[in-house]
C-alpha positions in Angstrom: 123.0 77.9 98.4 120.1 80.5 98.5 117.5 80.3 95.8 115.1 83.1 94.9 112.6 82.1 92.3 108.9 81.9 91.4 107.4 78.5 90.7 104.2 78.9 88.6 101.7 76.2 89.5 98.7 77.5 87.7 97.8 80.4 85.4 94.1 80.2 84.6 91.4 82.6 85.8 87.9 81.5 86.6 87.9 78.4 84.3 90.8 76.1 84.0 91.8 74.8 80.5 93.6 71.8 79.1 96.9 73.6 79.6 96.2 75.9 82.5 95.4 74.9 86.0 93.7 77.3 88.5 96.0 79.7 90.2 99.0 78.8 92.4 102.4 80.4 92.8 105.3 79.5 95.1 107.9 82.1 95.9 111.2 80.4 97.0 113.1 83.0 99.0 116.3 81.6 100.4 115.2 78.9 102.9 111.5 79.8 102.9 108.5 79.1 100.6 105.5 81.4 100.3 102.5 79.9 98.5 100.2 82.5 97.0 96.5 81.8 96.0 96.3 78.0 95.9 93.4 77.3 93.6 91.8 73.9 92.9 94.4 71.3 91.9 97.3 73.1 93.6 98.4 69.9 95.5 98.8 68.0 92.2 100.6 70.9 90.5 103.0 70.9 93.5 103.8 67.3 92.9 104.4 67.9 89.2 106.7 70.9 89.9 108.7 69.1 92.6 107.4 71.3 95.5 106.9 69.5 98.8 104.7 70.4 101.7 107.8 70.8 103.8 108.8 73.7 101.5 105.9 75.8 102.7 106.3 78.4 105.4 103.5 80.9 104.5 100.2 80.7 102.7 99.0 84.1 101.3 95.5 84.4 99.9 94.5 87.6 98.1 90.7 86.9 98.2 88.1 84.2 98.5 87.1 83.5 95.0 87.4 79.8 94.2 90.1 80.0 91.6 92.4 81.6 94.3 91.5 79.6 97.4 89.7 76.2 96.8 93.1 74.5 96.9 93.6 75.5 100.5 91.8 72.5 101.9 94.0 70.0 100.1 97.2 71.9 100.8 96.5 72.3 104.6 95.6 68.6 104.9 98.8 67.7 103.0 100.9 69.8 105.4 99.4 67.9 108.3 99.7 64.5 106.6 103.4 65.1 105.9 103.8 66.4 109.5 105.7 69.5 108.4 108.0 70.2 111.4 107.9 74.0 111.4 105.1 76.5 111.9 103.1 77.6 108.8 101.4 81.0 108.8 98.3 81.8 106.8 97.5 85.3 105.6 94.1 86.1 104.1 91.4 88.9 104.2 89.8 88.9 107.7 86.4 89.5 106.1 86.7 86.0 104.6 87.4 84.2 107.9 84.3 82.1 107.5 85.6 80.8 104.2 89.0 80.1 105.6 87.4 78.1 108.4 85.3 76.1 106.0 88.4 75.3 103.9 90.6 74.5 106.8 88.1 72.1 108.2 86.4 70.9 105.0 86.8 67.2 105.9 88.1 65.2 108.8 91.8 64.8 109.3 94.4 64.7 112.0 96.0 68.0 112.8 99.8 67.6 113.4 101.1 71.0 112.4 101.0 74.4 114.0 99.1 76.5 111.5 98.9 80.1 112.6 96.1 82.3 111.3 97.2 85.9 110.7 94.3 87.5 108.8 94.7 90.9 107.0 92.3 93.7 107.9 94.1 96.8 106.6 97.2 98.0 104.7 100.4 97.4 106.5 103.2 95.1 107.6 102.4 91.5 108.2 105.7 90.0 109.1 109.4 91.0 109.6 112.1 88.4 109.2 115.9 88.7 108.8 115.6 88.3 105.1 112.3 90.1 104.2 109.4 92.3 105.3 106.0 91.2 104.1 103.3 93.8 103.5 99.8 93.9 102.2 97.8 96.6 100.3 94.1 96.7 99.6 93.1 96.2 95.9 89.8 96.9 94.0 87.7 93.9 93.4 84.0 92.9 94.0 85.1 91.1 97.1 87.8 92.3 99.6 91.2 91.6 98.1 94.8 92.3 99.1 98.1 92.2 97.2 101.4 91.3 98.8 104.8 92.8 98.7 108.1 91.3 99.9 111.1 93.6 100.5 114.6 92.6 101.5 116.4 94.9 103.9 119.1 97.0 102.3 122.7 95.9 102.9 126.2 97.2 102.2 128.4 96.3 99.2 132.1 96.5 100.1 134.3 98.4 97.6 137.7 96.7 97.1 139.4 99.9 95.8 138.3 101.9 98.9 139.4 99.1 101.2 142.8 99.0 99.5 143.2 102.8 99.8 142.7 102.4 103.6 145.0 99.4 103.8 142.2 97.1 105.0 142.2 93.4 104.1 141.8 89.9 105.3 140.0 89.3 108.6 139.8 93.1 109.2 137.1 93.4 106.4 134.8 91.1 108.4 135.5 92.9 111.6 134.6 96.2 109.9 131.4 94.8 108.6 130.4 93.4 112.0 131.4 96.5 114.1 130.8 99.3 111.6 134.2 100.9 112.3 137.9 100.0 112.3 140.0 102.7 113.8 139.1 105.9 112.0 137.5 104.1 109.0 133.8 103.6 109.0 131.8 101.1 107.1 130.3 103.9 105.0 133.8 105.0 104.0 134.5 101.7 102.2 131.1 100.5 101.0 127.9 101.6 99.3 124.2 100.7 99.8 123.1 97.5 98.3 119.4 97.8 97.8 117.3 94.9 98.9 115.4 92.9 96.3 111.6 93.5 96.0 108.8 91.2 94.9 105.1 91.9 94.5 102.0 89.7 93.9 99.0 91.5 92.5 95.9 89.5 91.6 92.3 90.3 90.8 91.9 94.1 90.8 91.0 97.2 88.8 93.6 99.9 88.6 93.9 101.5 92.1 96.4 103.1 94.4 97.3 99.7 95.9 98.4 98.3 92.6 100.9 101.1 92.0 102.2 101.0 95.6 102.8 97.3 95.4 104.6 97.5 92.0 106.9 100.4 92.9 110.6 99.5 92.0 110.0 95.8 92.0 112.6 93.4 90.8 109.9 90.8 90.0 106.2 91.7 89.7 103.6 89.0 89.3 100.3 90.6 88.1 97.0 89.5 86.7 96.2 90.4 83.1 92.9 88.6 82.7 91.8 90.5 79.6 93.2 91.9 76.4 92.9 95.6 75.9 89.9 95.4 73.5 87.9 94.1 76.5 88.9 96.9 78.8 85.3 97.7 79.7 84.6 94.1 80.6 87.8 94.1 82.8 86.6 97.1 84.7 83.1 95.7 85.2 84.5 92.5 86.7 87.3 94.0 88.7 90.3 93.0 86.5 93.2 94.4 84.5 94.1 94.1 80.9 97.6 93.2 79.5 98.2 96.8 78.5 97.1 98.2 81.9 99.3 95.7 83.8 102.3 96.6 81.6 101.7 100.3 82.0 101.8 99.9 85.8 105.1 98.0 85.5 106.5 100.6 83.1 105.7 103.5 85.4 106.9 101.7 88.5 110.3 100.8 87.2 109.7 97.0 87.3 112.7 94.9 86.1 110.9 91.7 85.3 107.1 91.5 84.7 105.2 88.3 84.9 101.7 88.3 83.4 99.2 85.6 84.5 95.6 84.8 85.4 94.4 84.6 81.8 90.7 84.3 80.7 89.9 81.1 78.8 88.4 83.2 76.0 91.9 83.8 74.5 93.8 81.2 72.6 97.0 83.1 71.7 99.3 83.9 74.7 101.5 85.9 72.4 98.9 88.6 72.2 99.4 89.4 75.8 103.1 90.0 75.2 102.4 92.1 72.1 100.0 94.4 74.0 102.3 94.7 77.0 105.1 95.8 74.7 102.8 98.2 72.9 102.0 99.8 76.3 105.7 100.7 76.6 107.1 98.1 79.0 110.7 97.5 77.9 112.0 95.3 80.8 112.1 91.5 81.0 108.7 90.0 80.3 107.2 86.6 80.9 103.8 85.4 79.8 103.5 82.7 82.5 102.6 79.1 81.7 102.1 76.3 84.2 105.1 74.7 85.9 107.4 77.5 84.7 110.2 78.7 87.0 111.1 82.4 86.9 114.3 83.5 88.8 114.3 86.7 90.7 116.6 89.0 88.7 120.2 89.1 89.9 121.3 92.3 91.6 122.4 95.1 89.4 
């Protein structure tokens, strides 16, 4: 049975707290696992969340600040220790290659797994699989940073009333789906477009074109909201978003489920992030993330 969900491993920004680990987010997408921004402590958080090294197919790093990447060393070594049988692909800004190299070979260990390095140097498509296309867009942060977007191919939804009107049933339905035509009846005659699901991951950034492009029409958007709105100047100075800014992006982009995360340790009331997001006009499903939470990708409309 296919599973599409976000497993939240950590939600703190630069400094972890008693209740928030450094960043770490696993997207389960059918039979694959994509690990985003493994910060320090990610390997232990995986254990607590029931995530195994064998679950990982891709590692996606937005940028090389420590709270988004220091966990790479442990995760990569764990993948090798557990002898994961499949290839694992790593995406990260090409400008940070020296940091990736240091983390990959931080200490001695035995390499047993094929880890493919696929660095990102510009906006564009990173991978195309039968179940999704993975793309990257440049963000605005003091160091080079990219956000990631996953888009499922559009499909077709069969319409029973139209099939019945054409007298099509049983095995003929499958044949029509495979071949696109049955006699004079085309697939388009008895079906409608089923839009593919869309997910985006947006971390440390100011407002910029890339943020809006990544968020557009997402079913699930995971986005940083490091600061509250009263600290908007501080957010801009450090290359971050406020809760209100993140929510306004989601509102304008038509996001169905918004996940706010990457919170500064200066704030003690998580509810204030929700209040400011609602004040910004976002009316969809909203989650103020906490560690070890699971957030399902919304069901199709």
